DRENVOBA-520987 format. One record per residue (C-alpha): chain; x, y negated, z negated. Coordinates in nm, 3 decimals. Last residue first. Example, Ala and Ser with C-alpha at 12.3 -4.5 7.8 and 13.67 -1.06 7.14 Angstrom:
! DRENVOBA-520987
mol  east  north  up
A  1.367  0.106  -0.714
A  1.230  0.450  -0.780
END
This chain:
! DRENVOBA-520987
mol  east  north  up
A  -2.835  -2.949  -4.412
A  -2.703  -3.011  -4.766
A  -2.930  -3.275  -4.918
A  -3.255  -3.144  -4.769
A  -3.147  -2.792  -4.853
A  -3.123  -2.879  -5.221
A  -3.437  -3.092  -5.254
A  -3.652  -2.871  -5.035
A  -3.538  -2.557  -5.212
A  -3.595  -2.710  -5.556
A  -3.937  -2.840  -5.458
A  -4.040  -2.494  -5.334
A  -3.907  -2.338  -5.653
A  -4.107  -2.586  -5.862
A  -4.422  -2.481  -5.680
A  -4.334  -2.119  -5.758
A  -4.290  -2.214  -6.122
A  -4.610  -2.419  -6.137
A  -4.826  -2.136  -6.005
A  -5.186  -2.225  -5.917
A  -5.092  -2.493  -5.663
A  -4.869  -2.257  -5.468
A  -5.073  -2.260  -5.148
A  -4.813  -2.149  -4.896
A  -4.754  -2.330  -4.564
A  -4.496  -2.556  -4.729
A  -4.292  -2.251  -4.824
A  -4.281  -2.129  -4.464
A  -4.179  -2.473  -4.337
A  -3.902  -2.500  -4.597
A  -3.759  -2.166  -4.489
A  -3.786  -2.246  -4.119
A  -3.602  -2.577  -4.160
A  -3.338  -2.453  -4.403
A  -3.234  -2.176  -4.163
A  -3.197  -1.800  -4.173
A  -3.112  -1.667  -3.826
A  -2.882  -1.381  -3.940
A  -2.847  -1.419  -4.319
A  -2.669  -1.083  -4.341
A  -2.312  -1.222  -4.345
A  -2.428  -1.416  -4.649
A  -2.364  -1.788  -4.689
A  -2.436  -1.708  -5.055
A  -2.678  -1.999  -5.091
A  -2.827  -1.922  -4.748
A  -2.875  -1.555  -4.837
A  -3.036  -1.649  -5.168
A  -3.274  -1.890  -4.991
A  -3.370  -1.616  -4.746
A  -3.443  -1.369  -5.027
A  -3.657  -1.621  -5.216
A  -3.845  -1.707  -4.895
A  -3.905  -1.341  -4.808
A  -4.059  -1.285  -5.151
A  -4.279  -1.592  -5.104
A  -4.401  -1.490  -4.760
A  -4.467  -1.130  -4.857
A  -4.661  -1.221  -5.172
A  -4.877  -1.469  -4.979
A  -4.943  -1.198  -4.720
A  -4.745  -1.198  -4.397
A  -4.918  -1.110  -4.070
A  -4.729  -0.836  -3.884
A  -4.841  -0.549  -4.102
A  -4.666  -0.227  -4.203
A  -4.836  -0.034  -4.484
A  -4.981  0.196  -4.215
A  -4.643  0.364  -4.186
A  -4.695  0.473  -4.543
A  -4.475  0.398  -4.839
A  -4.542  0.712  -5.043
A  -4.548  0.665  -5.419
A  -4.435  0.866  -5.722
A  -4.406  0.781  -6.093
A  -4.190  1.009  -6.305
A  -4.179  1.035  -6.683
A  -3.891  1.088  -6.927
A  -4.000  1.200  -7.274
A  -4.194  0.957  -7.494
A  -4.509  1.169  -7.525
A  -4.772  0.946  -7.693
A  -4.880  0.788  -7.366
A  -5.212  0.604  -7.396
A  -5.075  0.289  -7.553
A  -4.729  0.141  -7.524
A  -4.508  -0.003  -7.800
A  -4.345  0.325  -7.909
A  -4.151  0.327  -7.583
A  -4.221  0.502  -7.252
A  -3.920  0.662  -7.080
A  -3.865  0.593  -6.711
A  -3.829  0.747  -6.365
A  -3.947  0.574  -6.048
A  -3.978  0.783  -5.733
A  -4.034  0.622  -5.394
A  -4.097  0.798  -5.063
A  -4.022  0.627  -4.732
A  -4.163  0.547  -4.390
A  -4.471  0.767  -4.421
A  -4.704  0.945  -4.182
A  -5.079  0.921  -4.129
A  -5.063  0.584  -3.952
A  -4.806  0.723  -3.703
A  -4.551  0.457  -3.615
A  -4.448  0.452  -3.249
A  -4.080  0.518  -3.197
A  -3.789  0.293  -3.115
A  -3.622  0.352  -3.448
A  -3.678  0.107  -3.731
A  -3.410  -0.108  -3.890
A  -3.466  -0.174  -4.259
A  -3.410  -0.456  -4.505
A  -3.493  -0.328  -4.850
A  -3.653  -0.537  -5.122
A  -3.728  -0.446  -5.484
A  -3.957  -0.667  -5.689
A  -4.012  -0.625  -6.063
A  -4.311  -0.739  -6.264
A  -4.307  -0.763  -6.642
A  -4.634  -0.741  -6.833
A  -4.472  -0.613  -7.152
A  -4.099  -0.564  -7.106
A  -3.901  -0.344  -6.873
A  -3.566  -0.182  -6.954
A  -3.271  -0.074  -6.741
A  -3.068  0.246  -6.714
A  -2.868  0.468  -6.949
A  -2.852  0.811  -6.791
A  -2.964  1.082  -7.034
A  -3.254  1.198  -6.815
A  -3.004  1.295  -6.545
A  -3.177  1.296  -6.204
A  -3.076  0.939  -6.121
A  -2.723  0.995  -6.248
A  -2.686  1.301  -6.022
A  -2.824  1.111  -5.723
A  -2.562  0.844  -5.785
A  -2.663  0.511  -5.929
A  -2.635  0.148  -5.812
A  -2.686  -0.126  -6.068
A  -2.400  -0.359  -5.977
A  -2.534  -0.424  -5.627
A  -2.897  -0.460  -5.738
A  -2.949  -0.707  -5.451
A  -3.097  -0.639  -5.108
A  -3.090  -0.264  -5.048
A  -2.980  -0.188  -4.693
A  -3.145  0.039  -4.442
A  -3.079  0.225  -4.118
A  -3.259  0.414  -3.842
A  -3.593  0.454  -4.018
A  -3.869  0.631  -3.823
A  -3.802  1.005  -3.806
A  -3.531  0.966  -4.069
A  -3.796  0.914  -4.338
A  -3.624  0.720  -4.615
A  -3.587  0.861  -4.966
A  -3.598  0.599  -5.244
A  -3.493  0.660  -5.605
A  -3.564  0.419  -5.888
A  -3.447  0.385  -6.246
A  -3.602  0.273  -6.576
A  -3.404  0.377  -6.883
A  -3.665  0.206  -7.102
A  -4.033  0.127  -7.067
A  -4.263  -0.086  -7.285
A  -4.011  -0.331  -7.436
A  -4.172  -0.618  -7.631
A  -3.960  -0.934  -7.675
A  -3.926  -1.110  -7.341
A  -4.231  -0.958  -7.176
A  -4.444  -1.030  -7.482
A  -4.302  -1.382  -7.519
A  -4.419  -1.482  -7.175
A  -4.591  -1.813  -7.256
A  -4.403  -1.872  -7.581
A  -4.042  -1.757  -7.574
A  -3.962  -1.736  -7.203
A  -4.189  -2.009  -7.065
A  -4.142  -2.237  -7.363
A  -3.765  -2.207  -7.339
A  -3.784  -2.276  -6.966
A  -3.972  -2.599  -7.037
A  -3.722  -2.690  -7.309
A  -3.453  -2.671  -7.041
A  -3.179  -2.452  -6.892
A  -3.247  -2.124  -7.070
A  -3.084  -1.814  -6.920
A  -3.209  -1.461  -6.964
A  -3.077  -1.113  -7.037
A  -3.311  -0.840  -7.159
A  -3.258  -0.562  -7.410
A  -3.173  -0.194  -7.427
A  -2.855  -0.290  -7.619
A  -2.603  -0.181  -7.357
A  -2.792  -0.373  -7.089
A  -2.801  -0.685  -7.305
A  -2.428  -0.664  -7.377
A  -2.335  -0.614  -7.011
A  -2.553  -0.906  -6.898
A  -2.393  -1.138  -7.150
A  -2.036  -1.040  -7.064
A  -2.086  -1.067  -6.687
A  -2.262  -1.402  -6.708
A  -1.994  -1.578  -6.912
A  -2.087  -1.948  -6.914
A  -1.804  -2.164  -7.046
A  -1.857  -2.485  -6.850
A  -2.233  -2.518  -6.854
A  -2.511  -2.460  -7.106
A  -2.723  -2.174  -7.230
A  -2.737  -1.794  -7.219
A  -3.005  -1.590  -7.395
A  -2.925  -1.229  -7.484
A  -3.134  -0.936  -7.607
A  -3.025  -0.648  -7.834
A  -3.253  -0.364  -7.942
A  -3.255  -0.205  -8.289
A  -3.380  0.155  -8.288
A  -3.076  0.295  -8.471
A  -2.956  0.444  -8.142
A  -2.912  0.087  -8.021
A  -2.614  0.060  -8.257
A  -2.393  0.291  -8.054
A  -2.469  0.105  -7.731
A  -2.396  -0.223  -7.911
A  -2.053  -0.109  -8.029
A  -1.964  0.049  -7.696
A  -2.066  -0.265  -7.509
A  -1.852  -0.477  -7.741
A  -1.557  -0.246  -7.683
A  -1.605  -0.252  -7.304
A  -1.644  -0.634  -7.301
A  -1.317  -0.697  -7.478
A  -1.320  -0.966  -7.750
A  -1.352  -0.773  -8.074
A  -1.253  -1.027  -8.340
A  -1.218  -1.393  -8.233
A  -1.246  -1.529  -7.878
A  -1.601  -1.430  -7.784
A  -1.742  -1.542  -7.450
A  -1.997  -1.796  -7.341
A  -2.279  -2.039  -7.404
A  -2.459  -1.839  -7.672
A  -2.798  -1.726  -7.802
A  -2.813  -1.364  -7.923
A  -3.152  -1.216  -8.008
A  -3.132  -0.906  -8.229
A  -3.439  -0.686  -8.214
A  -3.658  -0.452  -8.417
A  -4.000  -0.434  -8.253
A  -4.206  -0.215  -8.483
A  -4.267  0.158  -8.527
A  -4.079  0.157  -8.855
A  -3.982  -0.200  -8.946
A  -3.612  -0.246  -9.024
A  -3.524  -0.527  -9.268
A  -3.200  -0.363  -9.385
A  -3.128  -0.237  -9.032
A  -3.168  -0.583  -8.882
A  -2.944  -0.723  -9.157
A  -2.662  -0.480  -9.084
A  -2.706  -0.530  -8.710
A  -2.674  -0.908  -8.744
A  -2.363  -0.871  -8.959
A  -2.187  -0.656  -8.700
A  -2.290  -0.891  -8.419
A  -2.167  -1.197  -8.608
A  -1.830  -1.036  -8.662
A  -1.816  -0.961  -8.289
A  -1.889  -1.324  -8.202
A  -1.609  -1.487  -8.397
A  -1.605  -1.797  -8.174
A  -1.388  -2.089  -8.287
A  -1.498  -2.391  -8.488
A  -1.786  -2.640  -8.486
A  -2.160  -2.664  -8.417
A  -2.429  -2.756  -8.669
A  -2.746  -2.578  -8.780
A  -2.982  -2.779  -9.004
A  -3.271  -2.760  -8.755
A  -3.276  -2.381  -8.763
A  -3.275  -2.356  -9.144
A  -3.563  -2.603  -9.174
A  -3.753  -2.415  -8.904
A  -3.740  -2.091  -9.104
A  -3.864  -2.257  -9.425
A  -4.142  -2.441  -9.241
A  -4.254  -2.120  -9.075
A  -4.282  -1.912  -9.390
A  -4.588  -1.725  -9.252
A  -4.358  -1.521  -9.033
A  -4.176  -1.379  -9.331
A  -3.814  -1.452  -9.418
A  -3.583  -1.150  -9.407
A  -3.246  -1.320  -9.442
A  -3.154  -1.677  -9.359
A  -2.824  -1.855  -9.292
A  -2.610  -1.543  -9.301
A  -2.275  -1.682  -9.188
A  -2.015  -1.545  -8.947
A  -1.662  -1.680  -8.931
A  -1.476  -1.924  -8.706
A  -1.814  -1.983  -8.536
A  -2.099  -1.744  -8.601
A  -2.457  -1.784  -8.713
A  -2.698  -1.525  -8.850
A  -3.067  -1.601  -8.891
A  -3.325  -1.354  -9.021
A  -3.693  -1.334  -8.933
A  -3.957  -1.082  -9.045
A  -4.307  -1.066  -8.898
A  -4.593  -1.036  -9.147
A  -4.753  -1.374  -9.068
A  -4.727  -1.328  -8.690
A  -4.474  -1.547  -8.518
A  -4.584  -1.786  -8.246
A  -4.456  -2.112  -8.395
A  -4.123  -1.943  -8.463
A  -4.072  -1.906  -8.090
A  -4.096  -2.278  -8.031
A  -3.846  -2.332  -8.311
A  -3.619  -2.079  -8.144
A  -3.619  -2.268  -7.816
A  -3.570  -2.614  -7.970
A  -3.275  -2.490  -8.175
A  -3.125  -2.323  -7.869
A  -3.164  -2.651  -7.676
A  -2.987  -2.842  -7.951
A  -2.712  -2.578  -7.957
A  -2.651  -2.590  -7.581
A  -2.798  -2.847  -7.341
A  -2.779  -3.127  -7.600
A  -2.414  -3.060  -7.676
A  -2.196  -2.905  -7.945
A  -2.197  -2.539  -7.842
A  -1.826  -2.547  -7.752
A  -1.744  -2.601  -8.118
A  -1.883  -2.264  -8.227
A  -2.242  -2.236  -8.351
A  -2.335  -1.920  -8.155
A  -2.670  -1.805  -8.287
A  -2.779  -1.451  -8.374
A  -3.153  -1.479  -8.440
A  -3.249  -1.152  -8.609
A  -3.604  -1.039  -8.546
A  -3.818  -0.776  -8.717
A  -4.148  -0.783  -8.534
A  -4.477  -0.605  -8.591
A  -4.661  -0.587  -8.258
A  -5.029  -0.666  -8.200
A  -4.970  -1.041  -8.173
A  -4.728  -0.980  -7.885
A  -5.014  -0.838  -7.677
A  -4.904  -0.544  -7.465
A  -4.916  -0.561  -7.086
A  -4.831  -0.244  -6.895
A  -4.553  -0.290  -6.643
A  -4.575  -0.385  -6.274
A  -4.345  -0.258  -5.999
A  -4.355  -0.398  -5.647
A  -4.165  -0.227  -5.367
A  -4.085  -0.428  -5.058
A  -3.983  -0.318  -4.709
A  -3.853  -0.604  -4.497
A  -3.834  -0.533  -4.125
A  -3.545  -0.576  -3.884
A  -3.446  -0.692  -3.534
A  -3.625  -1.030  -3.541
A  -3.414  -1.147  -3.835
A  -3.507  -1.458  -4.037
A  -3.877  -1.388  -4.091
A  -3.823  -1.013  -4.144
A  -4.135  -0.847  -4.006
A  -4.349  -0.670  -4.265
A  -4.368  -0.367  -4.494
A  -4.551  -0.370  -4.829
A  -4.555  -0.154  -5.140
A  -4.718  -0.140  -5.485
A  -4.632  0.068  -5.792
A  -4.783  0.083  -6.142
A  -4.615  0.136  -6.480
A  -4.716  0.236  -6.834
A  -5.038  0.417  -6.751
A  -5.313  0.398  -7.014
A  -5.599  0.428  -6.766
A  -5.469  0.145  -6.547
A  -5.131  -0.011  -6.467
A  -5.137  -0.334  -6.261
A  -5.146  -0.367  -5.882
A  -4.921  -0.652  -5.774
A  -5.009  -1.018  -5.722
A  -4.667  -1.155  -5.798
A  -4.491  -1.322  -6.090
A  -4.158  -1.500  -6.051
A  -3.824  -1.455  -6.225
A  -3.794  -1.108  -6.074
A  -3.706  -1.242  -5.730
A  -3.423  -1.462  -5.858
A  -3.291  -1.179  -6.072
A  -3.296  -0.946  -5.770
A  -3.120  -1.210  -5.557
A  -2.824  -1.261  -5.786
A  -2.656  -1.584  -5.671
A  -2.397  -1.673  -5.936
A  -2.149  -1.462  -5.739
A  -2.128  -1.721  -5.462
A  -2.048  -2.001  -5.705
A  -2.281  -2.291  -5.628
A  -2.125  -2.639  -5.641
A  -2.267  -2.857  -5.914
A  -2.517  -3.136  -5.854
A  -2.708  -3.128  -6.180
A  -3.031  -3.001  -6.031
A  -2.852  -2.736  -5.827
A  -2.646  -2.592  -6.113
A  -2.946  -2.592  -6.348
A  -3.169  -2.422  -6.092
A  -2.894  -2.169  -6.028
A  -2.886  -2.086  -6.401
A  -3.267  -2.075  -6.408
A  -3.255  -1.823  -6.117
A  -2.964  -1.603  -6.222
A  -3.091  -1.525  -6.572
A  -3.401  -1.329  -6.469
A  -3.340  -0.978  -6.598
A  -3.634  -0.746  -6.526
A  -3.449  -0.416  -6.511
A  -3.413  -0.133  -6.262
A  -3.124  0.111  -6.217
A  -3.039  0.232  -5.868
A  -3.073  0.519  -5.621
A  -3.086  0.516  -5.239
A  -3.136  0.814  -5.007
A  -3.122  0.857  -4.627
A  -2.749  0.912  -4.589
A  -2.542  0.978  -4.275
A  -2.820  0.995  -4.017
A  -3.002  0.738  -4.229
A  -2.736  0.485  -4.132
A  -2.653  0.254  -4.422
A  -2.660  -0.125  -4.387
A  -2.427  -0.299  -4.628
A  -2.490  -0.385  -4.993
A  -2.352  -0.724  -5.085
A  -2.028  -0.734  -5.282
A  -2.111  -0.917  -5.605
A  -1.844  -1.005  -5.858
A  -1.995  -1.048  -6.204
A  -1.987  -1.415  -6.293
A  -1.744  -1.612  -6.509
A  -1.747  -1.980  -6.595
A  -1.431  -2.177  -6.661
A  -1.466  -2.380  -6.343
A  -1.834  -2.435  -6.258
A  -1.776  -2.698  -5.994
A  -1.869  -3.060  -5.926
A  -1.747  -3.226  -6.245
A  -1.792  -3.605  -6.228
A  -1.520  -3.818  -6.071
A  -1.739  -3.928  -5.783
A  -2.105  -3.907  -5.880
A  -2.282  -3.625  -6.060
A  -2.646  -3.560  -5.968
A  -2.894  -3.656  -6.235
A  -3.192  -3.506  -6.411
A  -3.533  -3.675  -6.425
A  -3.708  -3.412  -6.213
A  -3.451  -3.449  -5.933
A  -3.192  -3.721  -5.901
A  -3.261  -4.094  -5.919
A  -3.269  -4.145  -5.544
A  -2.976  -4.387  -5.563
A  -2.759  -4.124  -5.728
A  -2.753  -4.106  -6.103
A  -2.448  -4.157  -6.319
A  -2.512  -4.456  -6.544
A  -2.889  -4.435  -6.574
A  -2.887  -4.057  -6.607
A  -2.617  -4.063  -6.871
A  -2.814  -4.322  -7.066
A  -3.128  -4.108  -7.039
A  -2.940  -3.800  -7.152
A  -2.808  -3.980  -7.460
A  -3.150  -4.126  -7.538
A  -3.316  -3.785  -7.512
A  -3.054  -3.630  -7.740
A  -3.101  -3.908  -7.996
A  -3.478  -3.873  -7.980
A  -3.451  -3.496  -8.031
A  -3.226  -3.542  -8.332
A  -3.453  -3.808  -8.481
A  -3.753  -3.577  -8.442
A  -3.559  -3.303  -8.618
A  -3.472  -3.531  -8.909
A  -3.832  -3.647  -8.937
A  -3.939  -3.288  -8.981
A  -4.116  -3.071  -8.723
A  -4.392  -2.828  -8.815
A  -4.583  -2.701  -8.515
A  -4.935  -2.593  -8.594
A  -4.972  -2.232  -8.707
A  -5.076  -1.944  -8.483
A  -5.286  -1.664  -8.628
END
């Protein structure tokens, strides 16, 4: 049962102060057009880069000749952090770091009309093949993966909010946004859920331990009283969070630490490999580890993604209260309830038809054939109702396609979790699909057109060597031809593309 939102006068005053501060900044620093969606573009003298931020280096996958290799293997997850981070950079007028553009995370932010699992299945596969809108010499081959949907209200949750309260978090788009996000989440807790709060700055502090979901006012009071200041003893906070999660452990439930931070750790264990090792060891206890990034200036994408992957969790970025509501209210099941872990894909291309291929995105998730076939390989996780989109750009041979033949064969391997129904055996499973020659069509579906648009926008942002004939004009025209009225996030993407490309072309 959901309870009405409980917000004290102090919290209302805090939100009003933040709103006033942002409004004053907007009035004093906006461009003549007023910026986009109420946010402002920096003027001369304002920061126009993301110096101090760190992103995983991305070297785009090249085309591979099927005569040399006709297989492709990679880990799958539903991380979405790149898109809201890019949205924040674009809306606030920052330059776009090339490595901030992660096309698979941009694609996976959105929902598509894919076949959903039936008869107790955990995952379902869909495919499509169509002409590449920005390259007349290639086709786009897409693989859609949809996960079983589990209602959040049916899961018992033991959650530890691990919140960075160091000095760098003192701003409206950091700690105040984290407070707003977690308060939204608290509204949707079940009465028997357990919530603990650990903060870290110069040292870690246990602000709340094992409160029940029906104690919403108590939990919210602790959240709203948080203040930022000091250095960043993140590893100490992680140790404490795991200790509390294990003390409050719920057998068969969703036991999860949720880290909210703007950046790296500078006290205690500070190396990414050591932190990954710690979290990977702790995940064996059944406690998962998810990460939410916030803010600008100290954003450490590589660290946050690595920690989430090691902890069998998800990695997201929150740039606004609207995004917080999307992630922690509207799609809380996908964010918090894992239905498949160690998810990995293998694709074998038919050399009779496919001359070459390149996987778009997933550059830092590539696997060898041996890793793909090893059930012990640590791969990605999928949450309740998640959809994942995989895109290959392929060059076909000059040969007529036989409707009865196939272009490629897809195998997805995964391990069901305790949260899914209909599959009591949690050993590694395999899901198979042939991508048939008959899947090719020249007229783009709504899914095709939107997927192609996200890919093209990513290529333009990266100034990719594979962008071929990609252009702002054709991209905007394609998006304007789509009826996106039923999906506010896709509509918002169209507006974002038009606003950004309109200012830069």
